[in-house]
N, C-alpha and C positions, 0 to 999 in steps of 0.2 A: 628572412622568414619565407618559408615556402607556402604559397597560396594553395589551399585545398579545401576539403570539406571540414571546416572548423567552426564550432559553435561558440557563442559568447553570451554570457551574463543573462540576467532576467529581463523580461519585457512584460508589458501589460497584456494579460491573456485575452482580454476582450477585443484586442486588435489583431489577433492571429488565429491560426487554425488549432482548435482544441484537439488534443491527442487521444482522449479517452471518452468512451460513450457506453456506459454500462446499461443505459436505458434500451439500447438496441438489442440487448440480450434477453430482455424480459419477454417471455412468450405470452400468447393470448391465454393459454391455459397453464398456469403455474404448476410445478410439480407438487407432490404431496408435502415434501420437506419445506418448500418455500411457503406453501399455504399455511402449514403449521407455524412456521416462524413468524409470518405476518399476523396470524391470529393471536399468537402468544404475545407479540410486541404490543398489541392493542389492549391487552388486559390491564386494567387499572390496579395498581398495588393499593392495598388497604391499610398497610401498617402505619403510614404517616397519619391517617385519621385516628387510628387506635392510640398512637403515641400522643397526639394532640389532646384527645379526650382524657387520657390519663393525667397529663400535666395540668389540664384545667381542673380536673377533680382534685388533684393534689393542692392546687392553690386555693380552691374553695374550702377545702377541709381544714384549713388553718394549721393548728399544731399537730394534727394527725395526718398532714399532707405527705410527709416523708414515709410514713407507714403505708399509706395508700399507694404511693409510687413504687415502693419496694415490693409490695404484694402484686401490683399490676404489671411490673416489667416482664415477668415470665409469660404473661398473656400476650404482651406485645411481641415478644420473641416468637411465640407460637404463630402469630399472624404473619410475621416476616417469613418464617419457614413455609407457611401455607402459600404465601404469595409466590415464593420461589418455585415451589412444586407446581403451581398452577401455570406459571409462565415458562416452565421448562419443556423443551422439545428433545425427546430422547431418540438418538440414532446409534444403534450398536452395529459393529462390524466384526466379521470373522475373516481376518486377513491372514493367510498362511502361504508357505512355500515361496514361489517366485513373486507373487503379488506382494507379500510381506517385505521381501528384500527390496523390491522396487519402491515401495512406499517409504521404507526406512531411508533409502538413498535420497528421496525427495525431502524428507523431514530434515536430514542432516545437512543437505546442501542449502536449503532455504534458511535454516537457523544459522548456517555458517556466515550468512550476510551480516550477522550481528558484529562480526569482526571488522567489517569495513568502517573506516572513520568517516567516509563520505558515502551517502546513499540518498538518492533523490528520485521522485516521480516527475517526469516531464509532462507538464499539463498543456503546453502550447508551444508552437514554433512558427517562425516567420523567416522567409528567405531574404537575403540581402540583394536588392535589385538595382542599386545605383552606385556609381563611383563614390558619391558623397557618403552614403551609408557605409560603404567599405572602409573609407578613410577614418570616419569618426567612431567606428566600432572595432578597432584594433585589427582590421584586415580579416574579419570573420566572414564566412559564407552564409551563416544563418544565426538567428537569435532564438533563444529558448527562454521559456518561463518554467521554473522548477520549484518544487517544495520538498522539504525534508521528508524522508520516508524511513520506516523502521521495519525490522523483521523480528517476529516473536513466536512463541509457542502458546497461543491462546486463541481459541475460537470465539464465536459470539457468546455472550454471557448466558443467553437463554438456551444454548445448544449443549446438551449433555451427551457425551459419547465416550467410548472406551479406547479411543486412539488419540495420539498427539495431533494437534491441528496447527501446522505451520501457517503463519499469516504474514502478509505484507500489508502495511497500512500507510496512508498519507492523507492528512486532512479528513474528509468525510468518507473517503474510499477505503475499503478493506477487502482483501482477497484471501479467502480461507481455502486451503488445499486439503480435501478429504480423499480417502482412498479411491472413490469412484467418480468424483466430480469436483468442480471448483465453484465455491460459493462466493459470488460477488455481491457486495453491499455498498451502495452509494446513496446516503440519505435514506429515503423511504423505498428506493428501488432495490430489489433483490432478484438475483438470477442464479441458477445452478446448473450450467451446461456440463455434460460429460467431457472428459479430456479429449475425446475423439473429435469434438467440434471446434477445437482450438489449435492454434499454431504458435509455436515458441521459437524464438531465434536469438542469436547473440551477434553483436557487432563490436568493433573497436571504435570508440568515439574520441575525437580530439576536442578538448574544451579549454577555452581561455579563462583562467581564473583571475578575477579582479579582487576577490576577497581572500580569506584564509585558505591556505593550501592544505588538504588532508595530509597528515603525516605519512600515510601509506600510499599516497598517490605517486604516479610515475611521471616526472617531468620529461618531456620529449623535445621541447623547443621553447622558444620565447618570441614575443612580439612587443609592439608598443601600443600604448593606450590610443594614440593617434598616429596613423601611418600615412605615407605617401602612396602613390599609385604603384610603386615598385615594392612596397611592403616595408620600407625603411622608416625611421622616425620622421615625423613631420616637424620640422624645425620652427614652425610658426607658433607652436604651443609650448608654453613654459611648463615646467614640472611634468613633462611627458614621461610617465612611469613605464618601466619595462615590466611586462606581464608574462607569467609562465603559461605554457601550453601543456596540459596534462592528458595522458592517455587513460580513458575510463573504459570499463566494460559496460555495454548497453544491452539490457535484457528486454525483449519485446514479447508481448502476448497478444495475439490477434485472433479474430474470428471472421468468417466469411460475411457476417451480417453487420459489421461495422465497429466491433470492439478494437481498440488500438491503445494498449497500455505499454508505456515505455519507461524503464527505470535505468538510471546510471549509477554505477558503483565504483569506488576508488580502486578496488582490487579486481583486476580483469579475471584471474583464475576462479574467483568465487562465482562470477556470472556464468562462466563456461560450465561450472559444475551444476548450477541450477538449470541452465538450458538443456544440458544432457539428461538430467533427471526428468524434466518435463517431457522431453522428446520420448523417453522410454514409456512414460505413462500415456502419452498421446497415441503412440503406435501400437500399444498393447490392447488386448481385449479388456472390457470392463472387468475388474478383478473380483468384485463382490457386489452383493445386493444388500442395501441397508434394511434393517428391520426395526 
């Protein structure tokens, strides 16, 4: 086994360097879109109270309860629609010509990640710093903590727009790609920097898989669960399993003020396509202005 830049398995994220920091993107003066999203998210929905009041009225009315509930349900539905309208943030785009072609490429490339059987967000990393760590961690050069990620065509529920919104999600983090900006949401923190403030990159990452191997992954080498200093199997350990080393595509999205998002995907070409589409958006002039 060749010793090189190889990562291995999950680790406790509180003991290592966290890889993403959406908070660093939040400006002192949020944009109009962010302010509207934050304001809409704080609005309390009233339909649960209307439904509860209707059910109580139905129980109190006795044999006429079903009639009251049937009559009152359209009113509850009206309150639901009213809540949705009150919480909606409307952003319309007029994307044409080259900008439209560029955004279509971004939409198709990001949704193409749905074809990958393995897709993860790297949340923390730690370097192997001793011979002992090297030997008990399959000869890896670093350890990673990762969580399952997904790609989809769905923006925030309260955002109403006339364009598709390709989105990457993992845990509480969601990254929504709009024609003129990228909307980051992590818990209560929201930021929407323009593409020109970001940097996108792609790498080839070698990863030692101890669990299930993605069917579309490319196995490039193998190692042992426990290795000696030369990288061969450590004979002192029984049931020393042989582990595959896979080649993954690694997508990075960074900013000058601290954002560092890293995803791994089991299909390298899919990551190259996304990085190329993002690079086109980053180097182009802002295509449209929202209204």
